[in-house]
N, C-alpha and C positions, 0 to 999 in steps of 0.2 A: 504494500500500499504506500503510504507516505513515510518512508523511513527517516526523513529529515526532521520530523517533528521532535522537538525537545520536550522534556518533562513538563516544564512550565506551560508550554503551549497546549500540550495534551490536557493538562489540568484545567486550563481556562476553557477549552472546548467542552470538556465534561461539565464544568460549572454552567456554561451557557446552555448546554443541552438540557440540564435539570431545571433551569429557570423557566417558569410558566410563560412569561411574556417575551422571551427571546425566540424569534422565529428561526427556522432552519436557514432561511435566506440570509439572515444576518451572519450566521456562522460561515455560510458559503462565501459571502462577500469579504469577510475578514480573514478567513483561513483557507479558502479555496476547497472546502469539503462540502459536497452536497449531502442531502439527507441520507442516501444509502451509505456514503462513507462515514458519516457520523454514527449511524447504526452499527457499522462494522467496528469502528473504534470503541464504541460503548461496549459491545459484546466482548471485545478483546481485553479491555481494561477493567471491567467490572466482574464481580462474582456473578454466577448465573442467576441467583435469586434477586440480586440488585438489578441486573439487566432486565429480567422479567417485570419487576416492579416499575422500572423506568418506562419500558415499552407500553405497559398497561396505562401508565399515567399520561404519556404523550400521544397515544394512538387516537383518542377521541378529542383532543384538545385543539380547538380552532385557533388559539393564539399562537400555536407553533407554525402556522402557515399564513403568510401575508394575504394570500388570495381569499381565504375564508375567515379572516380575522374580523370580529365585530367592529362596527363603527365606534369611534371614540377611543380605541386602544391604538395610540400612535407612537408609542415608545417601547423599547425592548426591556424595560425594567420597571419595577414598582417604584412609585415616587418615594416610598419610605425605605427603599433598599440602600444599604450601606455602599458608598462609593469607594472603590478600590483605587488607591493612589500608589503608583509604582515608584514615585520619588521617595527617597529615604528622608525621614524626618530628622531635623537637628535636635539633639538632646541637649538640654540646657543644664 
């Protein structure tokens, strides 16, 4: 598959795949992995029971696909979601 993926990237893709409001199209745009590739990555990186739980969770979720997303959901994260900042913080 994509052997150039580093652990940090793989971790971010998994995180985005678990997020309810992050569509597969956003993962594809950012990382170049379509939905089938994300499914393969999740199957490879997760325990079988966790993968089954994830598939059951996202299978019927309209927010995971832009084309079937309800009106009014125009962002890929919850407004209350913690923002990840990759810049190191200065310790005082």
